[in-house]
mmCIF entry with sequence, helices, sheets and N, C-alpha, C, O atoms, coordinates in Angstrom:
data_MODEL
# 
_entry.id   MODEL 
# 
_entity.id                         1 
_entity.type                       polymer 
_entity.pdbx_number_of_molecules   1 
# 
_entity_poly.entity_id                      1 
_entity_poly.type                           'polypeptide(L)' 
_entity_poly.nstd_linkage                   no 
_entity_poly.nstd_monomer                   no 
_entity_poly.pdbx_seq_one_letter_code       
;(UNK)(UNK)(UNK)(UNK)(UNK)(UNK)(UNK)(UNK)(UNK)(UNK)(UNK)(UNK)(UNK)(UNK)(UNK)(UNK)
(UNK)(UNK)(UNK)(UNK)(UNK)(UNK)(UNK)(UNK)(UNK)(UNK)(UNK)(UNK)(UNK)(UNK)(UNK)(UNK)
(UNK)(UNK)(UNK)(UNK)(UNK)(UNK)(UNK)(UNK)(UNK)(UNK)(UNK)(UNK)(UNK)(UNK)(UNK)(UNK)
(UNK)(UNK)(UNK)(UNK)(UNK)
;
_entity_poly.pdbx_seq_one_letter_code_can   XXXXXXXXXXXXXXXXXXXXXXXXXXXXXXXXXXXXXXXXXXXXXXXXXXXXX 
_entity_poly.pdbx_strand_id                 A 
# 
loop_
_entity_poly_seq.entity_id 
_entity_poly_seq.num 
_entity_poly_seq.mon_id 
_entity_poly_seq.hetero 
1 1  UNK n 
1 2  UNK n 
1 3  UNK n 
1 4  UNK n 
1 5  UNK n 
1 6  UNK n 
1 7  UNK n 
1 8  UNK n 
1 9  UNK n 
1 10 UNK n 
1 11 UNK n 
1 12 UNK n 
1 13 UNK n 
1 14 UNK n 
1 15 UNK n 
1 16 UNK n 
1 17 UNK n 
1 18 UNK n 
1 19 UNK n 
1 20 UNK n 
1 21 UNK n 
1 22 UNK n 
1 23 UNK n 
1 24 UNK n 
1 25 UNK n 
1 26 UNK n 
1 27 UNK n 
1 28 UNK n 
1 29 UNK n 
1 30 UNK n 
1 31 UNK n 
1 32 UNK n 
1 33 UNK n 
1 34 UNK n 
1 35 UNK n 
1 36 UNK n 
1 37 UNK n 
1 38 UNK n 
1 39 UNK n 
1 40 UNK n 
1 41 UNK n 
1 42 UNK n 
1 43 UNK n 
1 44 UNK n 
1 45 UNK n 
1 46 UNK n 
1 47 UNK n 
1 48 UNK n 
1 49 UNK n 
1 50 UNK n 
1 51 UNK n 
1 52 UNK n 
1 53 UNK n 
# 
_struct_asym.id          A 
_struct_asym.entity_id   1 
# 
loop_
_struct_conf.conf_type_id 
_struct_conf.id 
_struct_conf.pdbx_PDB_helix_id 
_struct_conf.beg_label_comp_id 
_struct_conf.beg_label_asym_id 
_struct_conf.beg_label_seq_id 
_struct_conf.pdbx_beg_PDB_ins_code 
_struct_conf.end_label_comp_id 
_struct_conf.end_label_asym_id 
_struct_conf.end_label_seq_id 
_struct_conf.pdbx_end_PDB_ins_code 
_struct_conf.beg_auth_comp_id 
_struct_conf.beg_auth_asym_id 
_struct_conf.beg_auth_seq_id 
_struct_conf.end_auth_comp_id 
_struct_conf.end_auth_asym_id 
_struct_conf.end_auth_seq_id 
_struct_conf.pdbx_PDB_helix_class 
_struct_conf.details 
_struct_conf.pdbx_PDB_helix_length 
HELX_P HELX_P1 AA1 UNK A 2  ? UNK A 10 ? UNK A 2  UNK A 10 5 ? 9  
HELX_P HELX_P2 AA2 UNK A 11 ? UNK A 14 ? UNK A 11 UNK A 14 1 ? 4  
HELX_P HELX_P3 AA3 UNK A 17 ? UNK A 52 ? UNK A 17 UNK A 52 1 ? 36 
# 
_struct_conf_type.id          HELX_P 
_struct_conf_type.criteria    ? 
_struct_conf_type.reference   ? 
# 
loop_
_atom_site.group_PDB 
_atom_site.id 
_atom_site.type_symbol 
_atom_site.label_atom_id 
_atom_site.label_alt_id 
_atom_site.label_comp_id 
_atom_site.label_asym_id 
_atom_site.label_entity_id 
_atom_site.label_seq_id 
_atom_site.pdbx_PDB_ins_code 
_atom_site.Cartn_x 
_atom_site.Cartn_y 
_atom_site.Cartn_z 
_atom_site.occupancy 
_atom_site.B_iso_or_equiv 
_atom_site.pdbx_formal_charge 
_atom_site.auth_seq_id 
_atom_site.auth_comp_id 
_atom_site.auth_asym_id 
_atom_site.auth_atom_id 
_atom_site.pdbx_PDB_model_num 
ATOM 1   N N  . UNK A 1 1  ? 303.166 -30.836 -34.465 1.00 0.00 ? 1  UNK A N  1 
ATOM 2   C CA . UNK A 1 1  ? 302.261 -30.416 -33.432 1.00 0.00 ? 1  UNK A CA 1 
ATOM 3   C C  . UNK A 1 1  ? 302.950 -29.469 -32.455 1.00 0.00 ? 1  UNK A C  1 
ATOM 4   O O  . UNK A 1 1  ? 302.336 -28.531 -31.946 1.00 0.00 ? 1  UNK A O  1 
ATOM 5   N N  . UNK A 1 2  ? 304.206 -29.720 -32.206 1.00 0.00 ? 2  UNK A N  1 
ATOM 6   C CA . UNK A 1 2  ? 304.946 -28.863 -31.273 1.00 0.00 ? 2  UNK A CA 1 
ATOM 7   C C  . UNK A 1 2  ? 305.082 -27.454 -31.833 1.00 0.00 ? 2  UNK A C  1 
ATOM 8   O O  . UNK A 1 2  ? 305.026 -26.472 -31.093 1.00 0.00 ? 2  UNK A O  1 
ATOM 9   N N  . UNK A 1 3  ? 305.261 -27.366 -33.143 1.00 0.00 ? 3  UNK A N  1 
ATOM 10  C CA . UNK A 1 3  ? 305.430 -26.051 -33.764 1.00 0.00 ? 3  UNK A CA 1 
ATOM 11  C C  . UNK A 1 3  ? 304.150 -25.213 -33.734 1.00 0.00 ? 3  UNK A C  1 
ATOM 12  O O  . UNK A 1 3  ? 304.186 -24.016 -34.019 1.00 0.00 ? 3  UNK A O  1 
ATOM 13  N N  . UNK A 1 4  ? 303.038 -25.826 -33.394 1.00 0.00 ? 4  UNK A N  1 
ATOM 14  C CA . UNK A 1 4  ? 301.797 -25.074 -33.270 1.00 0.00 ? 4  UNK A CA 1 
ATOM 15  C C  . UNK A 1 4  ? 301.862 -24.068 -32.122 1.00 0.00 ? 4  UNK A C  1 
ATOM 16  O O  . UNK A 1 4  ? 301.106 -23.097 -32.096 1.00 0.00 ? 4  UNK A O  1 
ATOM 17  N N  . UNK A 1 5  ? 302.761 -24.305 -31.182 1.00 0.00 ? 5  UNK A N  1 
ATOM 18  C CA . UNK A 1 5  ? 302.864 -23.434 -30.016 1.00 0.00 ? 5  UNK A CA 1 
ATOM 19  C C  . UNK A 1 5  ? 303.914 -22.333 -30.170 1.00 0.00 ? 5  UNK A C  1 
ATOM 20  O O  . UNK A 1 5  ? 304.114 -21.546 -29.244 1.00 0.00 ? 5  UNK A O  1 
ATOM 21  N N  . UNK A 1 6  ? 304.577 -22.264 -31.299 1.00 0.00 ? 6  UNK A N  1 
ATOM 22  C CA . UNK A 1 6  ? 305.568 -21.214 -31.544 1.00 0.00 ? 6  UNK A CA 1 
ATOM 23  C C  . UNK A 1 6  ? 304.960 -19.808 -31.466 1.00 0.00 ? 6  UNK A C  1 
ATOM 24  O O  . UNK A 1 6  ? 305.611 -18.903 -30.943 1.00 0.00 ? 6  UNK A O  1 
ATOM 25  N N  . UNK A 1 7  ? 303.740 -19.594 -31.965 1.00 0.00 ? 7  UNK A N  1 
ATOM 26  C CA . UNK A 1 7  ? 303.171 -18.240 -31.869 1.00 0.00 ? 7  UNK A CA 1 
ATOM 27  C C  . UNK A 1 7  ? 303.028 -17.726 -30.437 1.00 0.00 ? 7  UNK A C  1 
ATOM 28  O O  . UNK A 1 7  ? 302.904 -16.518 -30.233 1.00 0.00 ? 7  UNK A O  1 
ATOM 29  N N  . UNK A 1 8  ? 303.042 -18.602 -29.459 1.00 0.00 ? 8  UNK A N  1 
ATOM 30  C CA . UNK A 1 8  ? 302.965 -18.142 -28.071 1.00 0.00 ? 8  UNK A CA 1 
ATOM 31  C C  . UNK A 1 8  ? 304.162 -17.273 -27.700 1.00 0.00 ? 8  UNK A C  1 
ATOM 32  O O  . UNK A 1 8  ? 304.076 -16.442 -26.796 1.00 0.00 ? 8  UNK A O  1 
ATOM 33  N N  . UNK A 1 9  ? 305.269 -17.465 -28.394 1.00 0.00 ? 9  UNK A N  1 
ATOM 34  C CA . UNK A 1 9  ? 306.455 -16.654 -28.133 1.00 0.00 ? 9  UNK A CA 1 
ATOM 35  C C  . UNK A 1 9  ? 306.214 -15.196 -28.513 1.00 0.00 ? 9  UNK A C  1 
ATOM 36  O O  . UNK A 1 9  ? 306.846 -14.297 -27.959 1.00 0.00 ? 9  UNK A O  1 
ATOM 37  N N  . UNK A 1 10 ? 305.310 -14.961 -29.446 1.00 0.00 ? 10 UNK A N  1 
ATOM 38  C CA . UNK A 1 10 ? 305.017 -13.598 -29.899 1.00 0.00 ? 10 UNK A CA 1 
ATOM 39  C C  . UNK A 1 10 ? 303.797 -12.994 -29.211 1.00 0.00 ? 10 UNK A C  1 
ATOM 40  O O  . UNK A 1 10 ? 303.439 -11.848 -29.482 1.00 0.00 ? 10 UNK A O  1 
ATOM 41  N N  . UNK A 1 11 ? 303.169 -13.739 -28.340 1.00 0.00 ? 11 UNK A N  1 
ATOM 42  C CA . UNK A 1 11 ? 301.924 -13.266 -27.743 1.00 0.00 ? 11 UNK A CA 1 
ATOM 43  C C  . UNK A 1 11 ? 302.127 -12.040 -26.858 1.00 0.00 ? 11 UNK A C  1 
ATOM 44  O O  . UNK A 1 11 ? 301.249 -11.178 -26.808 1.00 0.00 ? 11 UNK A O  1 
ATOM 45  N N  . UNK A 1 12 ? 303.221 -11.937 -26.181 1.00 0.00 ? 12 UNK A N  1 
ATOM 46  C CA . UNK A 1 12 ? 303.464 -10.749 -25.348 1.00 0.00 ? 12 UNK A CA 1 
ATOM 47  C C  . UNK A 1 12 ? 303.712 -9.515  -26.206 1.00 0.00 ? 12 UNK A C  1 
ATOM 48  O O  . UNK A 1 12 ? 303.304 -8.413  -25.841 1.00 0.00 ? 12 UNK A O  1 
ATOM 49  N N  . UNK A 1 13 ? 304.373 -9.693  -27.336 1.00 0.00 ? 13 UNK A N  1 
ATOM 50  C CA . UNK A 1 13 ? 304.673 -8.569  -28.212 1.00 0.00 ? 13 UNK A CA 1 
ATOM 51  C C  . UNK A 1 13 ? 303.395 -7.976  -28.794 1.00 0.00 ? 13 UNK A C  1 
ATOM 52  O O  . UNK A 1 13 ? 303.267 -6.759  -28.926 1.00 0.00 ? 13 UNK A O  1 
ATOM 53  N N  . UNK A 1 14 ? 302.448 -8.851  -29.142 1.00 0.00 ? 14 UNK A N  1 
ATOM 54  C CA . UNK A 1 14 ? 301.173 -8.381  -29.678 1.00 0.00 ? 14 UNK A CA 1 
ATOM 55  C C  . UNK A 1 14 ? 300.174 -8.040  -28.570 1.00 0.00 ? 14 UNK A C  1 
ATOM 56  O O  . UNK A 1 14 ? 299.229 -7.285  -28.797 1.00 0.00 ? 14 UNK A O  1 
ATOM 57  N N  . UNK A 1 15 ? 300.379 -8.590  -27.381 1.00 0.00 ? 15 UNK A N  1 
ATOM 58  C CA . UNK A 1 15 ? 299.584 -8.232  -26.226 1.00 0.00 ? 15 UNK A CA 1 
ATOM 59  C C  . UNK A 1 15 ? 298.251 -8.936  -26.076 1.00 0.00 ? 15 UNK A C  1 
ATOM 60  O O  . UNK A 1 15 ? 297.390 -8.441  -25.349 1.00 0.00 ? 15 UNK A O  1 
ATOM 61  N N  . UNK A 1 16 ? 298.042 -10.063 -26.727 1.00 0.00 ? 16 UNK A N  1 
ATOM 62  C CA . UNK A 1 16 ? 296.773 -10.767 -26.595 1.00 0.00 ? 16 UNK A CA 1 
ATOM 63  C C  . UNK A 1 16 ? 297.046 -12.253 -26.366 1.00 0.00 ? 16 UNK A C  1 
ATOM 64  O O  . UNK A 1 16 ? 296.838 -13.075 -27.260 1.00 0.00 ? 16 UNK A O  1 
ATOM 65  N N  . UNK A 1 17 ? 297.507 -12.587 -25.178 1.00 0.00 ? 17 UNK A N  1 
ATOM 66  C CA . UNK A 1 17 ? 297.942 -13.941 -24.856 1.00 0.00 ? 17 UNK A CA 1 
ATOM 67  C C  . UNK A 1 17 ? 296.814 -14.974 -24.982 1.00 0.00 ? 17 UNK A C  1 
ATOM 68  O O  . UNK A 1 17 ? 297.047 -16.034 -25.564 1.00 0.00 ? 17 UNK A O  1 
ATOM 69  N N  . UNK A 1 18 ? 295.607 -14.720 -24.467 1.00 0.00 ? 18 UNK A N  1 
ATOM 70  C CA . UNK A 1 18 ? 294.565 -15.759 -24.562 1.00 0.00 ? 18 UNK A CA 1 
ATOM 71  C C  . UNK A 1 18 ? 294.209 -16.149 -26.003 1.00 0.00 ? 18 UNK A C  1 
ATOM 72  O O  . UNK A 1 18 ? 293.932 -17.317 -26.275 1.00 0.00 ? 18 UNK A O  1 
ATOM 73  N N  . UNK A 1 19 ? 294.213 -15.200 -26.905 1.00 0.00 ? 19 UNK A N  1 
ATOM 74  C CA . UNK A 1 19 ? 293.896 -15.518 -28.305 1.00 0.00 ? 19 UNK A CA 1 
ATOM 75  C C  . UNK A 1 19 ? 294.968 -16.418 -28.891 1.00 0.00 ? 19 UNK A C  1 
ATOM 76  O O  . UNK A 1 19 ? 294.657 -17.381 -29.591 1.00 0.00 ? 19 UNK A O  1 
ATOM 77  N N  . UNK A 1 20 ? 296.214 -16.117 -28.614 1.00 0.00 ? 20 UNK A N  1 
ATOM 78  C CA . UNK A 1 20 ? 297.310 -16.948 -29.117 1.00 0.00 ? 20 UNK A CA 1 
ATOM 79  C C  . UNK A 1 20 ? 297.255 -18.342 -28.501 1.00 0.00 ? 20 UNK A C  1 
ATOM 80  O O  . UNK A 1 20 ? 297.528 -19.328 -29.186 1.00 0.00 ? 20 UNK A O  1 
ATOM 81  N N  . UNK A 1 21 ? 296.910 -18.438 -27.233 1.00 0.00 ? 21 UNK A N  1 
ATOM 82  C CA . UNK A 1 21 ? 296.844 -19.742 -26.562 1.00 0.00 ? 21 UNK A CA 1 
ATOM 83  C C  . UNK A 1 21 ? 295.725 -20.602 -27.158 1.00 0.00 ? 21 UNK A C  1 
ATOM 84  O O  . UNK A 1 21 ? 295.924 -21.790 -27.412 1.00 0.00 ? 21 UNK A O  1 
ATOM 85  N N  . UNK A 1 22 ? 294.571 -20.013 -27.376 1.00 0.00 ? 22 UNK A N  1 
ATOM 86  C CA . UNK A 1 22 ? 293.439 -20.768 -27.914 1.00 0.00 ? 22 UNK A CA 1 
ATOM 87  C C  . UNK A 1 22 ? 293.727 -21.220 -29.345 1.00 0.00 ? 22 UNK A C  1 
ATOM 88  O O  . UNK A 1 22 ? 293.471 -22.374 -29.688 1.00 0.00 ? 22 UNK A O  1 
ATOM 89  N N  . UNK A 1 23 ? 294.250 -20.336 -30.175 1.00 0.00 ? 23 UNK A N  1 
ATOM 90  C CA . UNK A 1 23 ? 294.528 -20.724 -31.559 1.00 0.00 ? 23 UNK A CA 1 
ATOM 91  C C  . UNK A 1 23 ? 295.669 -21.739 -31.641 1.00 0.00 ? 23 UNK A C  1 
ATOM 92  O O  . UNK A 1 23 ? 295.656 -22.607 -32.514 1.00 0.00 ? 23 UNK A O  1 
ATOM 93  N N  . UNK A 1 24 ? 296.639 -21.645 -30.758 1.00 0.00 ? 24 UNK A N  1 
ATOM 94  C CA . UNK A 1 24 ? 297.729 -22.620 -30.757 1.00 0.00 ? 24 UNK A CA 1 
ATOM 95  C C  . UNK A 1 24 ? 297.224 -24.000 -30.345 1.00 0.00 ? 24 UNK A C  1 
ATOM 96  O O  . UNK A 1 24 ? 297.610 -25.005 -30.943 1.00 0.00 ? 24 UNK A O  1 
ATOM 97  N N  . UNK A 1 25 ? 296.372 -24.053 -29.338 1.00 0.00 ? 25 UNK A N  1 
ATOM 98  C CA . UNK A 1 25 ? 295.801 -25.343 -28.920 1.00 0.00 ? 25 UNK A CA 1 
ATOM 99  C C  . UNK A 1 25 ? 294.915 -25.920 -30.022 1.00 0.00 ? 25 UNK A C  1 
ATOM 100 O O  . UNK A 1 25 ? 294.946 -27.123 -30.281 1.00 0.00 ? 25 UNK A O  1 
ATOM 101 N N  . UNK A 1 26 ? 294.135 -25.070 -30.663 1.00 0.00 ? 26 UNK A N  1 
ATOM 102 C CA . UNK A 1 26 ? 293.297 -25.533 -31.770 1.00 0.00 ? 26 UNK A CA 1 
ATOM 103 C C  . UNK A 1 26 ? 294.120 -26.081 -32.922 1.00 0.00 ? 26 UNK A C  1 
ATOM 104 O O  . UNK A 1 26 ? 293.787 -27.122 -33.489 1.00 0.00 ? 26 UNK A O  1 
ATOM 105 N N  . UNK A 1 27 ? 295.186 -25.389 -33.265 1.00 0.00 ? 27 UNK A N  1 
ATOM 106 C CA . UNK A 1 27 ? 296.060 -25.864 -34.347 1.00 0.00 ? 27 UNK A CA 1 
ATOM 107 C C  . UNK A 1 27 ? 296.716 -27.191 -33.981 1.00 0.00 ? 27 UNK A C  1 
ATOM 108 O O  . UNK A 1 27 ? 296.876 -28.066 -34.833 1.00 0.00 ? 27 UNK A O  1 
ATOM 109 N N  . UNK A 1 28 ? 297.089 -27.336 -32.732 1.00 0.00 ? 28 UNK A N  1 
ATOM 110 C CA . UNK A 1 28 ? 297.703 -28.588 -32.277 1.00 0.00 ? 28 UNK A CA 1 
ATOM 111 C C  . UNK A 1 28 ? 296.714 -29.748 -32.397 1.00 0.00 ? 28 UNK A C  1 
ATOM 112 O O  . UNK A 1 28 ? 297.083 -30.842 -32.826 1.00 0.00 ? 28 UNK A O  1 
ATOM 113 N N  . UNK A 1 29 ? 295.465 -29.507 -32.017 1.00 0.00 ? 29 UNK A N  1 
ATOM 114 C CA . UNK A 1 29 ? 294.450 -30.560 -32.125 1.00 0.00 ? 29 UNK A CA 1 
ATOM 115 C C  . UNK A 1 29 ? 294.176 -30.933 -33.577 1.00 0.00 ? 29 UNK A C  1 
ATOM 116 O O  . UNK A 1 29 ? 294.030 -32.114 -33.894 1.00 0.00 ? 29 UNK A O  1 
ATOM 117 N N  . UNK A 1 30 ? 294.106 -29.951 -34.453 1.00 0.00 ? 30 UNK A N  1 
ATOM 118 C CA . UNK A 1 30 ? 293.872 -30.228 -35.876 1.00 0.00 ? 30 UNK A CA 1 
ATOM 119 C C  . UNK A 1 30 ? 295.048 -31.013 -36.459 1.00 0.00 ? 30 UNK A C  1 
ATOM 120 O O  . UNK A 1 30 ? 294.845 -31.958 -37.221 1.00 0.00 ? 30 UNK A O  1 
ATOM 121 N N  . UNK A 1 31 ? 296.264 -30.629 -36.106 1.00 0.00 ? 31 UNK A N  1 
ATOM 122 C CA . UNK A 1 31 ? 297.440 -31.367 -36.575 1.00 0.00 ? 31 UNK A CA 1 
ATOM 123 C C  . UNK A 1 31 ? 297.444 -32.785 -36.019 1.00 0.00 ? 31 UNK A C  1 
ATOM 124 O O  . UNK A 1 31 ? 297.864 -33.721 -36.699 1.00 0.00 ? 31 UNK A O  1 
ATOM 125 N N  . UNK A 1 32 ? 296.983 -32.942 -34.798 1.00 0.00 ? 32 UNK A N  1 
ATOM 126 C CA . UNK A 1 32 ? 296.939 -34.264 -34.171 1.00 0.00 ? 32 UNK A CA 1 
ATOM 127 C C  . UNK A 1 32 ? 296.023 -35.226 -34.900 1.00 0.00 ? 32 UNK A C  1 
ATOM 128 O O  . UNK A 1 32 ? 296.297 -36.425 -34.954 1.00 0.00 ? 32 UNK A O  1 
ATOM 129 N N  . UNK A 1 33 ? 294.940 -34.715 -35.460 1.00 0.00 ? 33 UNK A N  1 
ATOM 130 C CA . UNK A 1 33 ? 294.024 -35.568 -36.225 1.00 0.00 ? 33 UNK A CA 1 
ATOM 131 C C  . UNK A 1 33 ? 294.743 -36.150 -37.438 1.00 0.00 ? 33 UNK A C  1 
ATOM 132 O O  . UNK A 1 33 ? 294.619 -37.340 -37.724 1.00 0.00 ? 33 UNK A O  1 
ATOM 133 N N  . UNK A 1 34 ? 295.486 -35.321 -38.142 1.00 0.00 ? 34 UNK A N  1 
ATOM 134 C CA . UNK A 1 34 ? 296.202 -35.812 -39.321 1.00 0.00 ? 34 UNK A CA 1 
ATOM 135 C C  . UNK A 1 34 ? 297.306 -36.796 -38.946 1.00 0.00 ? 34 UNK A C  1 
ATOM 136 O O  . UNK A 1 34 ? 297.554 -37.753 -39.680 1.00 0.00 ? 34 UNK A O  1 
ATOM 137 N N  . UNK A 1 35 ? 297.964 -36.576 -37.827 1.00 0.00 ? 35 UNK A N  1 
ATOM 138 C CA . UNK A 1 35 ? 298.995 -37.508 -37.356 1.00 0.00 ? 35 UNK A CA 1 
ATOM 139 C C  . UNK A 1 35 ? 298.368 -38.854 -37.025 1.00 0.00 ? 35 UNK A C  1 
ATOM 140 O O  . UNK A 1 35 ? 298.921 -39.898 -37.372 1.00 0.00 ? 35 UNK A O  1 
ATOM 141 N N  . UNK A 1 36 ? 297.221 -38.838 -36.358 1.00 0.00 ? 36 UNK A N  1 
ATOM 142 C CA . UNK A 1 36 ? 296.550 -40.091 -36.001 1.00 0.00 ? 36 UNK A CA 1 
ATOM 143 C C  . UNK A 1 36 ? 296.090 -40.850 -37.241 1.00 0.00 ? 36 UNK A C  1 
ATOM 144 O O  . UNK A 1 36 ? 296.244 -42.070 -37.308 1.00 0.00 ? 36 UNK A O  1 
ATOM 145 N N  . UNK A 1 37 ? 295.536 -40.157 -38.207 1.00 0.00 ? 37 UNK A N  1 
ATOM 146 C CA . UNK A 1 37 ? 295.077 -40.820 -39.434 1.00 0.00 ? 37 UNK A CA 1 
ATOM 147 C C  . UNK A 1 37 ? 296.252 -41.461 -40.156 1.00 0.00 ? 37 UNK A C  1 
ATOM 148 O O  . UNK A 1 37 ? 296.155 -42.597 -40.619 1.00 0.00 ? 37 UNK A O  1 
ATOM 149 N N  . UNK A 1 38 ? 297.355 -40.742 -40.253 1.00 0.00 ? 38 UNK A N  1 
ATOM 150 C CA . UNK A 1 38 ? 298.530 -41.296 -40.930 1.00 0.00 ? 38 UNK A CA 1 
ATOM 151 C C  . UNK A 1 38 ? 299.099 -42.470 -40.148 1.00 0.00 ? 38 UNK A C  1 
ATOM 152 O O  . UNK A 1 38 ? 299.510 -43.469 -40.738 1.00 0.00 ? 38 UNK A O  1 
ATOM 153 N N  . UNK A 1 39 ? 299.125 -42.359 -38.848 1.00 0.00 ? 39 UNK A N  1 
ATOM 154 C CA . UNK A 1 39 ? 299.710 -43.395 -37.996 1.00 0.00 ? 39 UNK A CA 1 
ATOM 155 C C  . UNK A 1 39 ? 298.963 -44.715 -38.129 1.00 0.00 ? 39 UNK A C  1 
ATOM 156 O O  . UNK A 1 39 ? 299.584 -45.775 -38.204 1.00 0.00 ? 39 UNK A O  1 
ATOM 157 N N  . UNK A 1 40 ? 297.634 -44.658 -38.159 1.00 0.00 ? 40 UNK A N  1 
ATOM 158 C CA . UNK A 1 40 ? 296.846 -45.881 -38.157 1.00 0.00 ? 40 UNK A CA 1 
ATOM 159 C C  . UNK A 1 40 ? 296.511 -46.399 -39.550 1.00 0.00 ? 40 UNK A C  1 
ATOM 160 O O  . UNK A 1 40 ? 296.070 -47.540 -39.681 1.00 0.00 ? 40 UNK A O  1 
ATOM 161 N N  . UNK A 1 41 ? 296.704 -45.607 -40.581 1.00 0.00 ? 41 UNK A N  1 
ATOM 162 C CA . UNK A 1 41 ? 296.445 -46.085 -41.936 1.00 0.00 ? 41 UNK A CA 1 
ATOM 163 C C  . UNK A 1 41 ? 297.696 -46.605 -42.632 1.00 0.00 ? 41 UNK A C  1 
ATOM 164 O O  . UNK A 1 41 ? 297.593 -47.364 -43.595 1.00 0.00 ? 41 UNK A O  1 
ATOM 165 N N  . UNK A 1 42 ? 298.868 -46.210 -42.165 1.00 0.00 ? 42 UNK A N  1 
ATOM 166 C CA . UNK A 1 42 ? 300.100 -46.629 -42.832 1.00 0.00 ? 42 UNK A CA 1 
ATOM 167 C C  . UNK A 1 42 ? 300.263 -48.148 -42.884 1.00 0.00 ? 42 UNK A C  1 
ATOM 168 O O  . UNK A 1 42 ? 300.571 -48.670 -43.955 1.00 0.00 ? 42 UNK A O  1 
ATOM 169 N N  . UNK A 1 43 ? 300.074 -48.890 -41.778 1.00 0.00 ? 43 UNK A N  1 
ATOM 170 C CA . UNK A 1 43 ? 300.238 -50.354 -41.874 1.00 0.00 ? 43 UNK A CA 1 
ATOM 171 C C  . UNK A 1 43 ? 299.265 -50.992 -42.868 1.00 0.00 ? 43 UNK A C  1 
ATOM 172 O O  . UNK A 1 43 ? 299.623 -51.944 -43.562 1.00 0.00 ? 43 UNK A O  1 
ATOM 173 N N  . UNK A 1 44 ? 298.041 -50.471 -42.939 1.00 0.00 ? 44 UNK A N  1 
ATOM 174 C CA . UNK A 1 44 ? 297.073 -50.990 -43.906 1.00 0.00 ? 44 UNK A CA 1 
ATOM 175 C C  . UNK A 1 44 ? 297.530 -50.753 -45.336 1.00 0.00 ? 44 UNK A C  1 
ATOM 176 O O  . UNK A 1 44 ? 297.415 -51.639 -46.183 1.00 0.00 ? 44 UNK A O  1 
ATOM 177 N N  . UNK A 1 45 ? 298.043 -49.572 -45.603 1.00 0.00 ? 45 UNK A N  1 
ATOM 178 C CA . UNK A 1 45 ? 298.506 -49.264 -46.956 1.00 0.00 ? 45 UNK A CA 1 
ATOM 179 C C  . UNK A 1 45 ? 299.728 -50.092 -47.330 1.00 0.00 ? 45 UNK A C  1 
ATOM 180 O O  . UNK A 1 45 ? 299.857 -50.526 -48.475 1.00 0.00 ? 45 UNK A O  1 
ATOM 181 N N  . UNK A 1 46 ? 300.618 -50.313 -46.379 1.00 0.00 ? 46 UNK A N  1 
ATOM 182 C CA . UNK A 1 46 ? 301.804 -51.139 -46.650 1.00 0.00 ? 46 UNK A CA 1 
ATOM 183 C C  . UNK A 1 46 ? 301.382 -52.565 -46.989 1.00 0.00 ? 46 UNK A C  1 
ATOM 184 O O  . UNK A 1 46 ? 301.907 -53.160 -47.930 1.00 0.00 ? 46 UNK A O  1 
ATOM 185 N N  . UNK A 1 47 ? 300.435 -53.116 -46.228 1.00 0.00 ? 47 UNK A N  1 
ATOM 186 C CA . UNK A 1 47 ? 299.949 -54.470 -46.531 1.00 0.00 ? 47 UNK A CA 1 
ATOM 187 C C  . UNK A 1 47 ? 299.271 -54.520 -47.891 1.00 0.00 ? 47 UNK A C  1 
ATOM 188 O O  . UNK A 1 47 ? 299.439 -55.489 -48.632 1.00 0.00 ? 47 UNK A O  1 
ATOM 189 N N  . UNK A 1 48 ? 298.517 -53.503 -48.222 1.00 0.00 ? 48 UNK A N  1 
ATOM 190 C CA . UNK A 1 48 ? 297.833 -53.464 -49.517 1.00 0.00 ? 48 UNK A CA 1 
ATOM 191 C C  . UNK A 1 48 ? 298.837 -53.429 -50.657 1.00 0.00 ? 48 UNK A C  1 
ATOM 192 O O  . UNK A 1 48 ? 298.670 -54.130 -51.655 1.00 0.00 ? 48 UNK A O  1 
ATOM 193 N N  . UNK A 1 49 ? 299.894 -52.606 -50.515 1.00 0.00 ? 49 UNK A N  1 
ATOM 194 C CA . UNK A 1 49 ? 300.893 -52.511 -51.572 1.00 0.00 ? 49 UNK A CA 1 
ATOM 195 C C  . UNK A 1 49 ? 301.723 -53.782 -51.704 1.00 0.00 ? 49 UNK A C  1 
ATOM 196 O O  . UNK A 1 49 ? 302.092 -54.158 -52.816 1.00 0.00 ? 49 UNK A O  1 
ATOM 197 N N  . UNK A 1 50 ? 302.022 -54.450 -50.596 1.00 0.00 ? 50 UNK A N  1 
ATOM 198 C CA . UNK A 1 50 ? 302.786 -55.690 -50.666 1.00 0.00 ? 50 UNK A CA 1 
ATOM 199 C C  . UNK A 1 50 ? 301.977 -56.800 -51.330 1.00 0.00 ? 50 UNK A C  1 
ATOM 200 O O  . UNK A 1 50 ? 302.539 -57.663 -52.005 1.00 0.00 ? 50 UNK A O  1 
ATOM 201 N N  . UNK A 1 51 ? 300.681 -56.778 -51.143 1.00 0.00 ? 51 UNK A N  1 
ATOM 202 C CA . UNK A 1 51 ? 299.820 -57.806 -51.749 1.00 0.00 ? 51 UNK A CA 1 
ATOM 203 C C  . UNK A 1 51 ? 299.736 -57.643 -53.260 1.00 0.00 ? 51 UNK A C  1 
ATOM 204 O O  . UNK A 1 51 ? 299.602 -58.635 -53.976 1.00 0.00 ? 51 UNK A O  1 
ATOM 205 N N  . UNK A 1 52 ? 299.810 -56.425 -53.754 1.00 0.00 ? 52 UNK A N  1 
ATOM 206 C CA . UNK A 1 52 ? 299.713 -56.180 -55.198 1.00 0.00 ? 52 UNK A CA 1 
ATOM 207 C C  . UNK A 1 52 ? 301.072 -56.235 -55.881 1.00 0.00 ? 52 UNK A C  1 
ATOM 208 O O  . UNK A 1 52 ? 301.146 -56.453 -57.091 1.00 0.00 ? 52 UNK A O  1 
ATOM 209 N N  . UNK A 1 53 ? 302.158 -56.039 -55.119 1.00 0.00 ? 53 UNK A N  1 
ATOM 210 C CA . UNK A 1 53 ? 303.476 -55.942 -55.708 1.00 0.00 ? 53 UNK A CA 1 
ATOM 211 C C  . UNK A 1 53 ? 304.053 -57.251 -56.017 1.00 0.00 ? 53 UNK A C  1 
ATOM 212 O O  . UNK A 1 53 ? 305.172 -57.329 -56.523 1.00 0.00 ? 53 UNK A O  1 
# 
């Protein structure tokens, strides 16, 4: 999620800071969804695998 903000370093060179800021925030939010899904499903999957193993 932190790496989503790396393009902000290039925003001055390209000259369109608001576009880079909006897309970086959007990418961070999209990445956050996948982190949350993985975070909350991992314990369930571990329990499921231990029950079958």
